[in-house]
C-alpha positions as CSV (number, residue, x, y, z in Angstrom):
1,M,0.0,0.0,0.0
2,P,1.5,3.3,-1.0
3,D,2.3,5.6,1.9
4,H,1.1,8.7,0.1
5,Q,-2.6,7.5,0.0
6,R,-5.3,9.5,1.8
7,A,-6.2,8.3,5.3
8,D,-9.6,6.9,4.1
9,A,-7.9,5.0,1.3
10,R,-5.4,3.5,3.9
11,R,-8.3,2.5,6.1
12,N,-10.1,0.9,3.2
13,Y,-7.0,-1.0,2.3
14,T,-6.5,-2.2,5.9
15,R,-10.1,-3.2,6.2
16,I,-10.2,-5.0,2.8
17,L,-7.0,-6.9,3.6
18,A,-8.3,-8.0,7.0
19,V,-11.5,-9.3,5.4
20,A,-9.6,-10.9,2.6
21,E,-7.4,-12.8,5.0
22,G,-10.5,-14.4,6.6
23,E,-12.1,-15.1,3.2
24,V,-9.0,-16.6,1.8
25,A,-8.5,-18.7,4.9
26,A,-12.0,-20.0,4.5
27,H,-12.3,-20.4,0.7
28,G,-8.7,-20.4,-0.6
29,A,-7.6,-18.7,-3.8
30,D,-11.2,-18.7,-5.0
31,A,-12.5,-16.4,-2.3
32,S,-15.1,-14.1,-3.7
33,L,-13.9,-10.5,-4.4
34,E,-17.5,-9.4,-4.2
35,Q,-18.0,-11.0,-0.8
36,I,-14.8,-9.4,0.4
37,A,-16.1,-6.0,-0.8
38,R,-19.5,-6.5,0.9
39,T,-18.0,-7.6,4.2
40,A,-15.5,-4.8,4.2
41,G,-18.3,-2.3,3.5
42,V,-16.8,-1.0,0.2
43,G,-17.6,-1.3,-3.4
44,S,-16.1,-3.9,-5.8
45,A,-14.3,-1.0,-7.6
46,T,-12.5,-0.1,-4.4
47,V,-11.3,-3.6,-3.9
48,R,-10.0,-3.7,-7.5
49,R,-8.4,-0.3,-7.1
50,H,-6.3,-1.6,-4.2
51,F,-5.9,-5.1,-5.7
52,P,-6.2,-5.0,-9.5
53,T,-5.7,-8.7,-9.8
54,R,-6.6,-11.8,-7.7
55,R,-2.8,-12.5,-7.5
56,A,-2.2,-9.0,-6.1
57,L,-4.8,-9.8,-3.3
58,L,-3.4,-13.2,-2.6
59,E,0.1,-11.8,-2.4
60,A,-1.0,-9.1,0.0
61,V,-2.8,-11.7,2.2
62,S,0.3,-13.9,2.1
63,R,3.0,-11.2,2.6
64,S,3.3,-11.7,6.4
65,R,3.7,-15.4,6.0
66,I,6.3,-14.9,3.4
67,E,8.2,-12.6,5.6
68,V,8.3,-15.2,8.4
69,L,9.6,-17.8,5.9
70,G,12.3,-15.3,4.8
71,A,13.3,-14.8,8.4
72,R,13.4,-18.6,8.9
73,A,15.7,-18.9,5.8
74,R,18.1,-16.3,7.2
75,D,18.1,-18.1,10.6
76,L,19.1,-21.3,8.9
77,T,21.8,-19.9,6.7
78,G,24.5,-20.5,9.2
79,D,23.7,-24.1,10.0
80,D,26.6,-26.5,9.6
81,D,24.4,-29.0,7.7
82,S,23.6,-27.1,4.5
83,R,21.3,-29.8,3.1
84,G,19.5,-30.1,6.4
85,A,19.0,-26.4,6.6
86,L,17.6,-26.2,3.0
87,L,15.3,-29.1,3.7
88,A,14.1,-27.7,7.0
89,W,13.3,-24.4,5.3
90,L,11.5,-26.2,2.4
91,S,9.6,-28.2,4.9
92,D,8.4,-25.0,6.6
93,V,7.4,-23.6,3.2
94,V,5.5,-26.8,2.5
95,A,3.7,-26.6,5.9
96,Y,2.8,-22.9,5.4
97,S,1.7,-23.5,1.8
98,A,-0.5,-26.5,2.8
99,S,-2.1,-24.8,5.8
100,A,-2.4,-21.3,4.5
101,R,-5.1,-21.5,1.9
102,G,-4.3,-19.3,-1.1
103,L,-0.6,-19.2,-0.5
104,A,0.2,-21.9,-3.1
105,A,-1.9,-20.0,-5.7
106,A,0.0,-16.8,-4.9
107,L,3.3,-18.7,-5.4
108,A,2.2,-20.5,-8.6
109,Y,3.9,-19.6,-11.9
110,D,0.8,-19.6,-13.9
111,G,0.7,-16.3,-15.8
112,P,2.4,-13.1,-16.7
113,E,4.9,-11.3,-14.5
114,P,3.4,-9.9,-11.3
115,D,1.6,-6.7,-11.9
116,P,3.7,-3.6,-11.6
117,L,1.7,-2.0,-8.8
118,H,2.4,-5.1,-6.6
119,D,5.8,-6.1,-7.7
120,N,6.9,-7.7,-4.4
121,S,5.7,-11.1,-5.4
122,C,5.6,-13.9,-3.0
123,A,7.5,-16.3,-5.3
124,T,10.3,-13.7,-5.8
125,A,10.6,-13.1,-2.1
126,L,10.8,-16.8,-1.4
127,E,13.3,-17.3,-4.1
128,Q,15.5,-14.6,-2.7
129,A,15.2,-16.1,0.8
130,G,16.0,-19.6,-0.3
131,A,18.8,-18.8,-2.8
132,P,21.5,-18.6,-0.1
133,L,20.4,-21.9,1.4
134,L,20.5,-23.6,-2.0
135,Q,23.8,-22.0,-3.1
136,R,25.4,-23.2,0.1
137,A,24.0,-26.8,-0.2
138,V,25.2,-26.9,-3.9
139,A,28.7,-25.6,-2.9
140,D,28.9,-28.3,-0.2
141,G,28.0,-31.0,-2.8
142,A,24.8,-31.8,-0.9
143,V,22.4,-30.8,-3.7
144,A,22.8,-31.2,-7.4
145,P,24.0,-28.1,-9.1
146,S,21.2,-28.2,-11.7
147,V,18.6,-27.6,-9.0
148,T,17.2,-24.1,-8.9
149,V,15.1,-22.3,-6.2
150,T,12.4,-22.0,-8.9
151,D,12.4,-25.8,-9.2
152,L,12.0,-26.1,-5.4
153,I,9.2,-23.6,-5.1
154,T,7.4,-25.2,-8.1
155,L,7.6,-28.6,-6.3
156,V,6.2,-27.0,-3.1
157,V,3.4,-25.4,-5.0
158,G,2.5,-28.6,-6.7
159,I,2.4,-30.5,-3.4
160,A,0.3,-27.9,-1.7
161,L,-2.2,-27.7,-4.6
162,A,-2.4,-31.5,-4.9
163,T,-3.2,-31.8,-1.2
164,E,-5.5,-28.8,-0.8
165,N,-8.7,-30.9,-0.5
166,H,-7.2,-33.7,1.5
167,P,-8.7,-34.3,4.9
168,D,-5.4,-33.4,6.5
169,P,-3.6,-31.3,3.9
170,A,-0.6,-30.4,6.1
171,A,0.2,-34.0,7.0
172,E,-0.3,-35.3,3.4
173,A,1.8,-32.4,2.0
174,A,4.6,-33.2,4.5
175,R,4.4,-36.9,3.6
176,L,4.7,-36.1,-0.2
177,F,7.5,-33.7,0.5
178,Q,9.5,-36.4,2.3
179,L,8.8,-38.8,-0.6
180,T,10.1,-36.2,-3.0
181,V,13.2,-35.7,-1.0
182,A,13.8,-39.4,-0.5
183,G,12.9,-40.4,-4.1
184,L,11.4,-43.6,-5.1
185,S,14.4,-45.9,-4.6
186,P,14.3,-48.1,-1.5
187,Q,16.6,-46.9,1.3
188,R,19.8,-49.0,1.6
């Protein structure tokens, strides 16, 4: 939200965002923008003025969660076990994505670049947070050099979206993430 907005516009933004957080938590990425507007006591045009795209709204709703994941990545950067640190962070990203409805949709690479008014995209922020962890794991020989942070975020999104309607999405997402990490080969 731009700091130069009028006080009433800032209040509307704050109210819309609070309502949107509840609606996205209840209905995921398909939360009704019209219902958000009604509950916030503003018109649909006001919602669209602040959030011109559904992605912009999802990113705003997810921003605080993304900041927590960024801080977690920074905390893990100094760990001696670079692979363990990367996997711990990715496990946290999986858990957040599976439990925070709408976050996986905000992270998905399914369209054009993020809109210019809301250029602090969730995926970009996560990529920047995870890059040092991955670079260190690659440098230590613990992860293949061909793996990118984009690959890892795409896997997380796929797992979160695939488990979204599971009776226990977080547990199923964690199980599938562990399967992804371990691979299909039997342990020796």
